[in-house]
Each structure stands twice: as C-alpha cells, then as structure tokens.
N, C-alpha and C positions, 0 to 999 in steps of 0.2 A: 505495501499499498505505500503510496506516493504522500508528500506533503500536500498537495491540494485535496486529497480524500481526509488525510486527516483534519485539514482544515474546515471541509464540507461536514465533519463531524461536529466539529465546537460550533459550528455554525448551527445548527440543527439544536444542540444542547444550549444556545444562546449565552454561551461562555468565551471569556479570552483565554485562550492555551495559557495555561499556568506557566510560571517559570520553572516549576519543579513536576515534572512529569515524567511516569515511567510507561513506556510502551511497551507491550507485552502481544504476542501471538496466541490464541487461545489454545492451541494445541501445544504449545510449551508445558500446559498445566497437566496431561494426560498422565505422567508418571509421578509427579508431586503430591506431596503431601502437608508441604508447607508452602506460603507464599512467596516465590522471588522480588517481592517489590516494598522497599520501605513503607510501612503505614504511614507515615508523617508527609507523604508524597500521594498527589491525585494519581490514581492508573486508569491508562486506558487499555482494555483487553480486546484486541479484533477477532474477528472471524470465526465466531463461537456458530457453528454451522451443524451442531446435532443437540437432542435433548439430553443426551448421556455427557456430549462435552459441558453443558451448560450445568450440569448436575456435579460433574467431578471439579469444574470449578468453584461452585460454591463450597464444597463438600472442603475445599483446600482454603478458602478464604477466612470461612468459620471458624477456622483454627486461630485468626487472629480477629478477625471484625467481628462486631456483635449481629448476631441474626436480625436486630432491627435499623441496624443502619440502611441509611438513604442511599440509594444507586440509580443509575439512570441509563437504561436500556435504548439503543439507537437502533432502530430499523428502518432501512430505506432514510428517507426525509422524516421520520416521526421518532420521537421519544417518549419513553413511558417511563415515570421515576416510581419506584416499589423498595419494597423493602430487598435486603440480600437473601433472607431466609426462604423469599417466595420466588427467586431466580430459578427457572427449569421447570418449576411446577407445568407451564403449556410451552409450547415450542411450533412454530410456524414456518421460521424463516432463518436464516443467517441474521445474527445480530452483532453489534459491539455492545461494551459495558464499561460505563464511565463508573469508578470507585471513588467518591471523594474521600481526602485526607482524613483520618483518624484525629489529625492535630499536630499542633507541636509537643516535643517531648515523647513521640511514641514508635520512636525506631532506636536500635542499638547505637546507631551513627549519633543519632542527636544527644544520647545518654553520653558517649565518650567523647562529643565536643563537650557539655559542661563541665565532665570531670576535666578534662585537658584544660579550658578555662579557671578552674581550681588553682590550677599548678602555673597559669599564666601568670608575668608580671603583674596585672590588673587583678590575680585573683585573693585569693584568701592568704592570710598570713599562716594558719595553721597547716592549711595543706602544702603550700610553698615548703615547708622547714621537714615534710614529711620523707624518711626512706624507707628502705623495705625493712629493717631491722625495728623500727619505731611502729611500724601497722603491724609487726608481727603477733602483738598482745590483741590489737582489734580483730586481726581475721580469726584468732581464736575465739574471743568474745562471740562474736558473730555469728560463727560455726555455730556453737554451743546453744545461742538463743534463736539458730533456726530448729536445731534438734529439738529445743524445748516446746519451739512450736507445731513440731512434725507427731511428737511426743502426746501434745495435746489435742491431735488432729482439727486444730484452729485453723480455719480455711482464711480468714483473714489476717491473722499472724503471720501464717506463712507467707502469704503475699508481700507483706511488708520486708520479713526477714531476708528472703529468699533475696528482697532488691537489697537490703543492704549487705548484703553476702558478696551479691554482685559487683557492687562499688567497689568493696575491698579488691577484687581482683582487677578491676578497669584501673582502679588507683595506682596499683602495683606494676600493671604494664604501661601506666603512661610514666612513670618514674623510670621505668628501664628503659620507655622508649627515648627519654630526654638524656638518658647515660647512653645511649646507643649501642645498648645491650639487646635490648629485641622489641617488637611492639605489639600492638593487641594482633593486629593481623598474622604476625607470626604465630602468636598462642594459638587463633583460632585454627589455621592450616595446620598446626602441629597434632591438636587432636580430631582434625578433619580424616588427616592421612591416617593417623591411627587406628581409627574408629573403622575405617575401611580395610585398613588392613588385617586387623583383628578379629575381623567378622566377614571372611569368603563366604561364609555357608548365607548370608544374607547378600552380598554385592559378587559375589563369584560364584563357583558352579558345584562349591564342597559340600558334601550331603553328612548330617551328624545326626545322631540320634539324640534328641532331648536335652535338657538343661545340662546333663552330665559329659555328656559327650561336646557339649558347647564349652563349658569350663575345663576341660583336658585339651581340649585344643587350645582355648586360652594360654594354659600353662606353657605348652609345646611352642606356641610364636610367640611369648615372653621369653624363654628361655633361648629360642633361637635370635633374638634382638639382643639379649643381654651377650651371647659369645660371638656377635658381629662387634663390638665396643672393646675399644683398647684395654679399659678397666674390667673387666669381667665381672659382674656381682652375683652373688649367689640367688635363689629362691626367695631367700625370706628378707633380704637387702631391701628391697622396695618397699617393705613395712615402716610406716614412720616411726621414728622411736616416741614423739609425741602423742602418739595413740594413748588414748585411756587402756589400763591393761586390759581389762576384759576384751574390749574391742581389737587390741594389739595380739593377744593369746588366741582368739578365733579366728583373725585372720592367717597367723603362722600355722595356724593346725588348718587351716582349708587350704593352704598352698601345699601342704604337704600330702596331702590326702590328693591332690589331682595327680601328684607324681607316684602314689600307690603307698606311700607311708602314711596307713591308716589301719583300725581294726578292720576285721573282716565281717563281726556281729556286733550289736551294741550289748550283748552281754558279755562281753568283753571289757566295756568301757563301764558296766554297774559294777563289774566286779572290779575295776581298779578305783572305782570309787569306794567301796567296801575296803581295798586294801590301806587305800589312803587314809581311811578313819582310823583305823588300827594303828598305823604309824603314828598320827596324833596323840592315841594313848600311851604310846611307847616312848614318845620323846622325852628325853630326861633334862635337855638345855633350852635354854629361853632361843639359842640360834636353831637347835633341831625343829622347835616347834614352830617357830615363822617358818620355816625350811618346808615343813609338811602342809601348814596350812596351805602355802602357796602352791603346793602341789594337789592338794586338794582343789582350789579356785581352777586350776588347770583342767583337771581331769571331768569338773563339772560343769568347765566351759566347754569343753568336747562333749559331754552328755546334752549341750544344748545345742553343738552343732549337729549332732548327730538327730535329732528332733526337729531341726529346721526351725531352730529359735534364737534370735539375735542375744546371745547374752547381757549385751551393754544395755539394749533395750528393756529387758526383762528386769534387772536389777533397779533401772531408773523408776520404770514403770512400780516394782514392789516400795522405792524410796518414795515416790510420789502416793502410793496408797498409804503408808505407816505416816507419813507427816498430817493427812486428812483424817484419819484415826485419832493421832494423838493431840491433833487439834481440840478432838471434838472432846477428848478426855479433858484438856484443861478447859474447855468450854464449861461443859459440866462440872467441874472440881470447883470455876469461878462461880457458877450460880449456885453453889451450896456453900460460898464463904470458907474454902479449903483452899490451903498452899496444897502444892504436890506432894512436898517433901514430908508434910504430915500425914499422907495417906498412907493406907497398905497397900501392898501390891494385888490383894483382893478387893480393893475398892477402886483402883484403877482399873485392873482387869475388867471388872462389870461395865464400866463405861465405855473400855475398849470392846468389847461385847456387843453393846449397846449401838457402837458406831458400824461394827460389822453388821448389825441388823437392820442400820439403814440405808445398807448397800454403799458405803464410803470405803 
C-alpha cells in the first residue's frame, strides 16, 4: 500500500496522520501472541481479509488493550467506530483497522525514557548518585515485597510490586549504559536468545516427554553452555549465594536430580527424615546438634520437592498463619485485661485453638 492509499484512509478517518504511527500488515499477526507495536503510538493495521485473521488480531491486541478500547474499522471509503472486543464478530470484506494510542507512559520505551531522565543532568539528585552496589539492597527489598504480594495473591499489590521491581532492573541497565558496560537492548536480546536456545521443543523440532523431559534437557543445554565458557562452572554454581536457605537447598536438589542424583523412591526420603531425627537425639555437642538440625532441614526440603511443594513458600505461609493466630491470642488476652507473660500455656492455647476454629 502506497502513501496515497494511507492518506486516503486518514481522510476517511477525518484525522491528520499522527507524528507517531505504527503501520502493520494484518497478516503479520497470524503467528503472534503479543502485539508488535508500542501502545503509546497510534497503530494502523492493513489488509484484514478474513474473519479468521480479524479474530486472531483481536486476540493478540487484547493481551495489551482493554476490550472496551475504541477502535475504527475502515472499509472502502467508510469508517465504523466500535469496541476492540467486537472486532471480527462480523466480516463482509477487506478492511483496515485504526487503533488509537493507549496514552503516554504505556510502552516499555516510554518507561525506559523516564528512567534515563532520572539519571540525566536535569534529573533527580538521588537517582544520579546511585550505583549497582547502592541499588542492591533496594532490588532485594523489592523482590521480597513482590513475593509477599504473590503470597497474599493480591492482584493490585502484585501489579504495583512488579512495576517497582521492573524499575530496579531498568535503572541498573541505565547505569550500565552510561558506564558503557551494557544497555537495556543487550539485556533483552540476551534473554531473548537464551529463551529460544533453551526451548528447542517450542522453537525447534525437538520432541520432549512432559515437564520432566523439559527439565532434563534444560540441564543438558546449560551444561553444554558452561562447557563452552573459559571458566567452566559446576551445575550448582549458578545458584545465587544470597538466596534464602530453603530456596537455595531446593534449587541445589532440583539441579542435582536433573542429572540423576536423586532417590529412586519417596520412601527413601522418608527413611532419611527418620534417620536425621534419630541423629539429632544422639547429638552430644552444640556443634553436632546444629549440624544435624541443618541436615534435617535439608532432607525436609527434599521431601517438599518430591511432593512438588515449594519449601520457601510453604514456610512463609506457615509463618503468616502463625502470626495471624498469635495476633488473635494477643487480642483476646487484651480483651480480658491480661498480659501474655502472666497467662498459662493452657490459657493461651485455648485462644490459639479459638483462632484455628475461626479459620485463621
């Protein structure tokens, strides 16, 4: 389609062609799952020549745009304004689709721009002083706050915390760009290539049998990648030292199991749990006791792994449950003008059981 035809479409729309416009052929959407256009720019999709294609385009666009977003279909010299969610319900002839912008600040590029602005000469004094090391604690805090939102299954909090976490990543990439270390595009390209490389069963012809086959092949690919580097690392070397101990233990065990270092039956794991409990009873020194308790924790993590339970999340959920119940005990004691330290265990336990009966 030439410029005159595009100009004709905008004449029908009664709009001046915007300074920021994405122009796409409708058939580009056929294999897609996510729109190839930034939502803070107007988009014109051309040559939608079947109902099947129209429905596919709608499906892709709905992953970013709301169903009620107003769009304009241009068919011949006529235009028809409707909701995005209604596109493709009826089809009569080839049409073009104009999708107005979602507004400022809705694309990754605009987010990267304001993050870079924070570091610019006219930016924020605090942001301009930050380094990778000074931001480390903030990255850790945001990661834990994100996990907390996920644990509570609070959708609004998750949306906010994912944004805060993304800021930490983009801000670090901006700092690296200024130091000529790497930039955001290189970060994205690296993980893009890695995803394709490690999913030959999705983006290639490899056939794998279920999740277990995927994980085993994943470990083989990583082992091959490690072998190609100058400094060869072991299977467990990629697990961050800063991970919480339960998560670290489960990741160690997962990786070892993928190469066959694992019990054959869960009964072996249960036997090991009992064995570690007996060794705790026999411990004679504080050092031995601490060591054996550590071994018990480790084998309990293995039991969780066998049962497809995330050990870190399981303990965090139990912590949350304990806090709710103990807060109830405190509340009931206060209602009776009692101090917890003056109450018997039996009295406190009655309030604890009351909390359990209330579903806390």
